[in-house]
N, C-alpha and C positions, 0 to 999 in steps of 0.2 A: 291333466297331462300338459307338460310344458315342452316345447320344441324350440331348439335354437339352431339356425343355419348361418354360419359365418359368411361374410361377404366374399365375393369371388374375384376381387381385382387382381391380386398377385402381380403387382408392378415390379417388385424386385426380381421375381422369378423370370418375368418376361425380359427384363434388362439383361439378366445373366445369360439367358438363352440367346439373345441377340448378340451379345459380346462373343459368345462361343461360336456362333455362326460366322461372325466376321473373322474370327481367328481361323476357322476352317477354310474360308474363302481365301484369306491371306496366305495360308500355307500352300494351297493349291496354286495360287497365282505366283508365289515364289518359286514353285517347282518348274514353272514355264520360262523362267529367266534363263537366257543362254549362258552356258558356262557353269551352272550350278552342279556341284558334285552330287551324285546319287539323287536325282530328282524323284525317283520312285519312292524313296523314304518319305519325302514331304507329301507326296500324293497319298501314300498309305496312311500317314498320320491325319491328313485332311479327311479321308473317307472314314477312318476310325472315329475321329472327333465328331463328324457329322452323324454317324450311327449312334454314338452315345447321346448326343444332343437330342436326337429323335426319340430315343427311349425316355430320356428325362422329360422332354416336352409332353409326351403322352402321359407320363405318370403325374406330372405337376398340373397341367392345364385341364386334363379331363376328369381328374378325381376330386371329389369334395366329400365332406362329412356333415351329417346332421345328427345332433344330440337330442335324445328324447328322454324325459323323466316322467314316469307314470307307473302306477301300481307298485310303488316301492322298488323300482328298478331303473337303471340307466341303460339305455339302448343306443348304440352307435351304429348308424347306417351309412354305408359307403356308396356313393353315387359315381358311376362311370358312364357318362352319356345318359341313356335311358335305363340302363341296368342298375338295380339297387341290390345291395347285399347287407345283411345284418352281420357286422364283424365283431361286435362285442355286446354282451348282455350280462350285467352284474346286478346283484341286489345292493341297494343303497346302504343296508346294514353292514355290508362287507367293506365299505370305504372307511379306512382308518383316518385319513387326513387329506385335506385339499390345500395345496400351497400354490401361491402365485410365483411364477418363475419369470424374472426379468433379466436383462443383460448383466446387471450388477451382481446378482447372486446365482447365475446360471452354473458356473463352473463348480463352485463349492457344493451346491445342492445335488448336481448330477454326479459328483464324485461319491456322495453318500449312497447313491443307487448302484454303484459299480458292483458287478457280479450278480445283480438281480435282473429279472426279466423286465424290459421296458418296451411298451408298445406305444407307438406314435400315431395318433389319429388327428393330425393337425391340418393336413392339406396344404401347408405352406412350407417352404424351405427356410425362410428367414423371418420367423415371427418375432416381433418386438417383445411380446409377452404371451405366456400361456399358463395353463394350470397343470400341476402334477398331482395326480391322485394316487395315494398309496392304498392298495387293495389287498385284503386278506384272502388267501386261497388255501384253506385248511391250515396247515402249520406254516406255510410259506407266505411270502409277500411278493407282489409284482406292482408295477407302476404303469400308469396311463398318462400320456400327454394329450391334453385336449384344449381346444379354445372354449371359452365360456364368457357369458355376460352375467350381469348381476341377477337377472331372472333365473338363469340356470343354477347359479350358486344358491339362491333362495329356495329353489325347488329341491336341492339336495338336503337342506336343513328341515324341510317340511316333513320328511318321512323319517 
């Protein structure tokens, strides 16, 4: 059995959340300036942005994924704090292709997936590269976005 757990730094996500928080604070501070027309609109936008950021922060910073290959199947486990849930379990024989997606080929490759089911198990918002698995489900196909290292890719080919 091979198990891969990507790193949990998420620097870009933290910067994005910090920038959003500064924008929310700036909106609220601007609403307190004397003579501003309709300050309640700025206050509403500030609270709405703060709420969205809170949801995004909980989704991004708390969730992570672990990929396991064993017994001829791929299992993806989602961790949220101490809770863990198996979110995907597929047989390796159902994987039709594994492609590395980078910034250069991202648009054209994802355009080919349009109209199909795409499940993202990345745990990051801004990955520099990831892998797209094409999986057979009876007569249909669906796609999985995962992070992988060379050991996980070799484990795919072992079965």
